[in-house]
C-alpha positions as CSV (number, residue, x, y, z in Angstrom):
1,M,-7.5,-11.7,7.2
2,K,-9.6,-11.6,3.9
3,K,-7.7,-10.7,0.7
4,R,-8.7,-7.8,-0.8
5,G,-8.4,-7.3,-4.7
6,F,-7.3,-3.7,-5.7
7,G,-11.3,-2.7,-6.0
8,D,-11.3,-3.1,-1.8
9,V,-8.1,-1.4,-1.0
10,G,-9.8,1.9,-1.9
11,G,-12.4,1.1,0.8
12,F,-9.5,0.2,3.2
13,I,-7.6,3.5,2.8
14,K,-10.7,5.6,3.3
15,E,-11.7,3.5,6.4
16,Q,-8.1,4.2,7.1
17,R,-8.6,8.3,6.8
18,E,-11.8,8.5,8.4
19,R,-10.0,6.8,11.1
20,S,-7.8,9.2,11.2
21,A,-9.8,12.2,11.3
22,L,-8.3,13.9,8.4
23,S,-10.5,15.2,5.1
24,I,-9.4,13.6,1.4
25,R,-8.0,17.2,1.0
26,K,-5.7,16.6,4.0
27,L,-4.7,13.8,2.9
28,A,-4.6,14.5,-0.9
29,D,-2.4,17.4,0.7
30,M,-0.2,15.4,3.0
31,T,0.6,12.9,0.2
32,G,1.0,14.9,-3.3
33,I,-1.6,12.9,-4.8
34,S,-4.7,15.0,-6.3
35,N,-7.7,15.0,-4.5
36,P,-9.6,13.8,-7.5
37,Y,-7.2,11.0,-8.3
38,L,-7.3,9.7,-4.3
39,S,-11.5,9.6,-4.6
40,Q,-11.2,7.1,-7.1
41,I,-8.7,5.1,-5.4
42,E,-11.0,5.1,-2.2
43,R,-13.9,4.3,-5.0
44,G,-11.9,1.4,-6.1
45,I,-12.0,2.8,-9.9
46,R,-8.4,3.4,-10.0
47,T,-5.5,0.9,-9.3
48,P,-3.1,2.3,-7.6
49,S,0.8,1.8,-8.1
50,A,3.3,0.3,-4.6
51,D,4.7,3.7,-4.4
52,I,1.5,5.0,-4.3
53,L,0.3,2.3,-1.6
54,R,3.6,3.3,0.3
55,T,3.0,7.4,0.1
56,I,-0.1,6.9,1.6
57,A,0.3,4.4,4.2
58,S,3.2,6.7,5.2
59,A,0.6,9.7,5.4
60,L,-2.0,7.0,7.3
61,D,1.2,6.2,9.5
62,I,-0.1,2.3,8.4
63,R,2.6,-0.1,7.8
64,T,3.4,-0.4,3.8
65,E,2.8,-4.3,4.1
66,T,-0.8,-3.6,5.4
67,L,-1.1,-1.3,2.5
68,Y,0.0,-4.4,0.1
69,E,-1.7,-6.9,2.0
70,Q,-4.9,-5.6,1.0
71,A,-4.2,-4.5,-1.8
72,G,-3.4,-8.4,-2.7
73,L,0.6,-7.8,-3.4
74,L,1.2,-9.4,-0.6
75,D,-0.1,-13.2,0.9
76,A,-0.8,-11.9,4.0
77,E,1.0,-15.3,5.8
78,T,4.0,-15.7,4.2
79,A,5.1,-11.9,3.3
80,P,5.9,-10.5,6.7
81,G,8.9,-12.5,7.1
82,V,10.3,-11.5,3.7
83,T,9.2,-7.7,4.3
84,E,10.5,-7.3,8.1
85,A,13.7,-8.8,6.9
86,I,14.1,-6.3,4.4
87,G,12.3,-3.2,7.0
88,A,14.9,-4.4,9.7
89,D,18.0,-4.8,7.5
90,P,20.4,-2.0,8.7
91,K,23.3,-2.6,5.7
92,L,20.3,-1.1,3.7
93,S,19.2,2.0,2.8
94,E,15.2,3.5,3.2
95,N,15.6,4.1,-0.7
96,Q,16.8,0.5,-0.6
97,K,14.2,-1.2,1.0
98,Q,11.2,0.8,-0.7
99,A,12.7,-0.4,-4.4
100,L,13.2,-4.2,-2.6
101,M,9.3,-3.9,-1.4
102,E,8.3,-2.8,-4.9
103,I,10.7,-5.3,-6.7
104,Y,9.1,-8.2,-4.2
105,S,5.6,-6.9,-4.3
106,S,5.7,-7.0,-8.3
107,F,6.8,-10.5,-8.4
108,I,4.1,-11.6,-6.2
109,A,1.1,-9.8,-8.5
110,Q,3.0,-11.4,-11.3
111,N,2.9,-14.6,-9.8
112,Q,-0.9,-14.4,-8.5
113,E,-2.1,-13.2,-12.0
114,E,-0.4,-16.2,-13.5
115,S,-1.8,-18.6,-11.1
């Protein structure tokens, strides 16, 4: 899979929204993200946070990790083991899983910036 930069994650979100037959206004309502902000994300003008990506993924019924990969926050070749382990751990609450994924994603992004 080709890695995308943040400018391309918006295009991916738009593709997924259109495949789901959702208007941008409907997706904005579903996520609690303002319509103008969501439009700017889709056009690559704004950089969404990991939390915003998680919210959008949930509304579009796609894996959060998929959006993280599209945004370049996770390496598609190595991340699934870590992300699947976090997601599958029954000892963690959903909030704990989300927090771990956001921390992990921030470390990956930081490492990519440094290399």
